[in-house]
C-alpha positions, 0 to 999 in steps of 0.5 A: 801198259809197258813192262821192262823185262829185259831185251830178250823178253821184249824182243819175243813179245814184239815179234809176237805182236808183229806176227799178229798184226801181219796176220800170218804173213811172217810165218817164220817169225811167228813160228820162231818167236814165242812169249808168255803174255803177262796175266794183265794183258789180253791174250793174243791169238796164235798165228794162223798158217801162212797166208802167202809165202814170198815168191823168192822162197821155195816154200809152198805158197798159200792163199793170198789173204789180206791182213785181218783187223781181228788179229788183235783183240781188245778186252771185250772180244775173244781171240780171232784169227785171219782166214787162211783160205776162202776169203772173198778178196775181191774175186781174186784181185789180190792187191797185196804183195808177198812180204819179207820176214821181219829183221831183228830191228822190227822185233826189238821194240818194247813190250807194248799192249796191242789193243783194238785201235792200234792193231787196226791202224797197224793192219791198215798200214800193212795193207798199204805197204804190201799193196800191188798198187797205190792204195789206202785202207781202213780196218775195223777196231774190232768185230762190229766196231767200225769207226763210222755208222755206214761205209760212205762215212768211213771211206771219207776218212781216207786221203783224197776222198770226200763225202757227198751230201745230196740236195735232199740231205742224203749221205752215201756218195763220195768223190775221190781225187776230184772225180764224182761218184759215177767215175768211181767203182765200188765193190762189196766182196768183189761184187758191183755195188749198185745204185738205188738213187741214180737212174743213170745206174753208175753212181753206187749207193752204199749208204744202205750198207751198215758199217757193222758188217765191214771188216776192211775198206781199201781205196785203190788209187792205182790200177792192176790188170785184174781189177774191173775197170770203171774207177777213174778216181779210184776203186773202193773194195769193201770186205766183209767177214768170212766164216773162217775169220774166227778162231773161237766162237763169238756171240755179240749183241750191240744195243744203242739209241740215237738222238738227233737235236732237230727231231728231238726223238730217240731211236734204236739201233741193234747189231747181232753177230754169231759165228763158230766153226764145225768139223774140226774147224773146216766149216765156218758159219757167220751171221752178222745183222744190223737193224736201226730205225733212225728218226732224223730231221733236216731243215732247208732254208731255200732262196730260189726256185730249184737252182734258178738263183736270183732273177731280173724281174724289173728295174726297181731302183731306176739306176743308170747302170746295167745290172748285167750285160747279156751274152746272148744278144750282141745288139742289146749288149752294145747299148749303154743307156736304158733309153737306147733300148727303145730303138731296138727290134722286137722281130726274131730275137727280141733285142728290145726286151733283152736290152731292157732286161740288163737294167732289171734288178735281181730278186730271189726267185722263191724264198721259203723254209722247209723241214723234213722229218724222216723215219729211216728203217734199215735192216742189213745182214750177212750170212756166209758159210766157208768149207775147207774141203781139203788143203787145196780147196775151199768153197764158200757161199754168202748172201748179204741183203740190205733193206731200207724203208724210208717214211719222210714228211716234208713240211714246206711253208711259202707265200708267193713267187715274186714276179715281174718284167719290163714290157716293150715300152720299157715300163715295169709290168706284171710285178707283185712286189712293192716297197723294194730295197735295192743295193748298189750291186742291183740286188733286192734285199727287202720287199713286201708282197701285198694283196690288192689290185694293179701293178705291184700287188697280188690279186690273191695272197695266202700262206701255203702250208704243204706236207709231202709224204714220201714213202720209199722202199729200197733193197740191195741183194748181194749173193755169191758162191766161189771156190779157191784152189791152191796147190803148189805154185798154182792158185785158181779162184772162181766166182759166180755173183749176183747183185740186185737193187730196187728203189720205189717211191710214192709221194703224197702231197697236200696243202692248205692256204691261210689268206693274208694281207701282206708278207714282209721279206728281208735278207739275213746278211750273216747267212744270205738266207731270207726271212718272211714275216706275216703280221696279224695272222695266227698261223696255228689257228685252224680257222685261219685255213678255212677257205672262202666260198665262191658265188657258185657255193664251192670253196677254193680247193686244196690239191692232193697229189700222188706220184710214183716211181720205180727203178731196178738194177741187176748184175750177174758176174762170172769170173775165173782167175788163175795165177802161178808163182815162180822162184826160178824164172828170173825177175818174174815171180808171178803170172796171172790171167783171168776172164770175166763176163758181166751182164747188167740190166737197168729198168725204170718206170715213170708215171708219164702217160702217152698215146699207145696208138692213134686214138688210144691214150694210156693215162699217167700214174700220177693223180692231181686230185682236188679237195673242196667243199660246197655250201648248199645255201650258197649254191645256185638252184640250177647247179646244186652241190654235187657231193662225192667224187667226180673226174677232174678231167678238162679234155677227154682222151688226155693222160690225166684220167686218174685225177679226181675232184672230191666235194665235201660238206663244209663241216667235213672239210673243216674237220680235216683241218681241225683234226690234223693241224699241228705245230712244226714237229721237232725243235726250233727251225734251224735251232743251234745253227751258226748265223741263224739270224732272225729266221722263222722259228715254227709254223702251222702244219699238218699231221699226215696220219691224222689227215689221212685218217680223217680223209678216209672217212669221206674218200676211198684212197685205195687206188693210190698204189704202185699198180698203175705204174706197171700197167694201167687203164687206157682210154678204151677201158682196157688195161695195158702194160706201161712202157718201161725203159730197158737197157742191157749191158754185157761186158766180156773181158780178159786180162794177163799180168805178171809180177816182177821182183829184182835186186839191181845193185842190191836195191829191191824193185818190184811191181807188175805190168798187164793189160785188160781187154773188154768188149761191151755190148749195149742192148736198149729198147727206146720208145719213139712216137712218130707223129705228123705235125699239123698246122690247121688254119682258124678264123675265130676269134682272129685269123691264125693257125693251131699246131698239133701233133697227130700220132702216126705210130709208136715204135719200140726200138732195138738198139745194139752197139758194141765197143772195145777197150784195151786198158794197160796198167803198170806199177813199179815200187823201188825200196831203198830200205826194204819194206820201210822206205819206198818209191811207188809209181803207177800208170793206167788207162781207165774207162768209166761207162756213161750213164744208162740214160745217156746210152738209151735215153730216159723217156719216150721221144716224140718225133714230129714230121712237117708237110712241106706244103703246110710249112709254105702255107704257114710262112705265107700267112705270117708274111701276110698277117704280121702280129696275127699269131701270139702266144699269150705271153705278155712279155713278148711282142706279137710281131716276133712270135710268128718267127718263133712259130716257124722256128718250131714248125720243123721236123723235130724230136722232143725229149733226148735220144740216147747214144749207145755208141758213147765211149764214156769217160776215158783217162790216163791216170798216174800216181807217184808216191814216197812211203816211209814205214819206220815201224809197224805203227807208223806210216808217212807218205806223200803222193802226186797224181795226174788224171789226163782226160782222153774222152770227157764226160758225155755232154748234150748236143743238138743235131740238125739232120738226125736220121730216123725211119728214113726221115731227118729230124732236129734231135737232142742227144749226147756226144763224148766230151772233149779231151784235154782236161788235166787234173793234178794234185798231191796228197800227204798222209801219216799215222802213228801210235804214240808208244814213245810218250810217257804215262797214259799218253803211250796208249794214244795215236793219231793220223792226218791226211791232206789232199790238193787238186788243181785242174788246168780247166781246159774244155771246162765251161765258162760262166758267160755272165762273169767270164770266169772259168768254171772248174770241173764238177765235184772237184774240191781244191782240198780235203783234209782229215785229222784224228786222235785216238786212245785205247788202253784195252778198257777205255777206247776213245776217238775224235775225228775232224774232216773238212772239204773245200767248196766245189762246183756242182752244176749250172741248171736252167729253169723256165724263169731263167729264160736262156737258150741252150748253152753248153754245160748248162742242164735243164731247158727253158725253151727260150728262143728270143727273150733272154735273162740269166743263169748262174753256177751252183757251188756247194760249201763242201762238208765240215764235220767233227765226230767223237766216240768213247767206250769203256769195257767194264769186263771182257763181256760188257762195254758201254759207249757214247758217240757224237756225229756232226758236233759242229752242226755246220750247215751245207750251203749251195751258193755262187762265190763272189767272183761269179755273183757278188751281192755286196757287203760280204753277203752270200749269193745263196740258193739254199741251205741244209742243216741236219743238227747234231746226232748222239748215240749211247749203248752197250756191247755184250759178248757171250 
């Protein structure tokens, strides 16, 4: 609403609005300008005492507080004010510069109502303009009304930031300026946001943090000396509300319901806020809590095994041209005809098989669909108390726990894995696919798998319907207490903080098989996904899954698996920051110094078993049980049915002592299937997805609860718990604690910096310069098993040798390493037009710590020592008996296998040893931005940046002479990556309120940002099969966001669109890839002589459209609706055409993830 009441009134109201938006940073204007707000306008809060005074002024400085989003209210909220002291402000890392008083041009605007959306935008603009280094911000429209549901989604609206979605569909991580989550520092009220799903401990998890608790988010793309290092891409500061944020008491309840299109279920979400002050406003208390129980479904259309891709499995088209040229065997690569392969050797590197593989056609390694139904319960709350002891001292304490309990059921459906190869005679062998269709680029586009005998048949065939029940418990706890002391020009801030996270997981998986005769596979050209049809079988009929009975009266069994995990992280932080402002020290306006001490602990538990000492074996915490039935009428008299439970152990003393075999009656077994078989829960598979094609619609699966209830009638399942993960029974019958992986990292640091401000030639110039020193000590306890590698001669059935490791001892190491960093930073801003047009430059040396796993390893390492005399005897035997040793692999020639045995019979450690001396990722970051603020509602900016890598991401390395306990071994470990990579980019951003438009349009506003990143690709890896350079991991070429909003005080609406370009994810080898160790390739195939192919994995980024609208029926009651992911765009993992080209415009897919669309509706009640 706009009123023309004369220039003077307009100026007065404009000044009031500006002082509100500034949150008290313009005390002179706030005190001088007073206006009577029209009765139709929601009263604006009175200005609070000044948060900070300009350093050039003689006024006594106050606490440095950022602009508060709640400084302007909508029709649904009582008046609120910014805190004057005691705000968390990131442990004293006050990024905002002192501001000048407004000039007359700022307060001469027309009388415009400042409501929630506009005030939030103006506050975010003010935070950016007054920052001490490059940053962007988002501010909540109102208390409990952040634009997104969790912090990660909100942060992704900022220029240069993109949301990451994991392979399991989890949101929470993000990248900034092409840097992945482990190169970004995230703080919640100054505390380190800990990881809950990354064993490496560096990639922060904030998906558990409800946006209802957030007041503001700053993404800081520069660096100042008082910032904790680690944010190569940027530092994210999440600020929650304090007890002194509010002028009046506030009690608010937000009730809403969520509906997702795939799950077809509704679920609740509740937020409650209560706050008030006591003792004349000197004590403030706040409680802010959110509970939600999301019921969501995610569909997966998988094409390959893990990230294996399409695999050469045989020459099905017999075409004269190669499918690919191997980069691993130059001899095979030089052959130009398939017939020429026959002359090549099979000894050592098997060049003959490597040659034939080049003519094999590419087959999808394992097409199959799946759906995950997830109940995701989250409880987040914040309790905080602030006490203004006197004018100079404020104390506070806060506690913010986030609890999450996830119960998910993965419904997986599959038939069989395609197999096949070429033998040393050049013939197709071991294949189970037939009726194969191959295109011109040597890619298989259709095939059948049929039950039968002989080559290109499957001896047994069935549809496997598996359900994996996953129970996860995740918690994060953030607690802190602090004191802010402000007296005259002195400010001191002290913090003691503790953060802790834990994440446990328990998987229960079972499956039943329906026998079939044939399955038809075909690619969907529009999507690159695969469809599977199974004719003449009713997969919704329980009888289809009844197993057959063997000659011994026992049925084929169904495996019932249990697998647990647990990870814990914690950090203590102690910090003191002191600064002094000056008004008579020339250009120096502030000097600041501080010290910090952080102790971070990481603890991981895995289920693997091991030898504790010679002859003493600790069982692993995983159970691989078998459920079967026995028919007494079919069982032989000599071996009658034995019902009940028996150990499923083939060899005594192995680590699989928990596994059991459960034998039921036929009726009991069939009752399990009859009681629990259901259709796929939720909507049609991939329903509503673009380019869905002819994918399967549904399939028969199982209800977890009904299955477990039925099974408990016959089997005791109480042993399936986390207990054995921590301590368990060993082979001697006694209980032992399971070895865990412990790492402690202690960082002590100190910094000094100064702020300067000057006016050379009348031009405002300000900035800061500083340096930070940090000393990091790593203490780790890796577990190493030392064994003797023994080669024992055998004579039956043929002469040969058996090779085994005989444990000598187990050692728990004590690794202590110390490293140091000096991290300078410089920030400069030149303002040709004071506080309106500025040129900002920043430069800093950054350091991100390596993964905990890279520092200390992630499991027990086994090191085997070879007796030279036994090595010599083995060499002599192989020389005298060529071909006598074979590995039961029909695809490899026996004459080559003796060499492979010798290559492995050396001093060698299995597993990967950590390297505590790693420096981590080091880079010099630079940012240059031009920023224009024509008025309080408008921001336009353009920035260019560069990240020059000084030491790259740690990478895998194999060392031939690694010394351990006085011996040398071949060891896999890590080393710092090379320097030379340089990433450059630019960002443009703008936002404004369209107050100059007529009618209702004056209540609208909008914003946009675009970010572009390009790497020189120096020291990045090359895809060996296409010869094309791979970009740095997680680097998208561009990101952009566009949003529009409307807010007239009653109706509030917002629509936001985000797009992220594709990015390189990883190259990961699986056993079927058969490739040697390659730089830049994760995973392992243990292949030394016979090679095939591995392919890079890219992701298509994200594309989302979200919308929200609310209407205030009164000051106390508001209704709203919201939609998320309204485009319903799937997330795809694929290889672009320049790396792998199927042909015909068909995508080379690994898998696709589709989460449907999500809708919310609810009401907000203010008391």
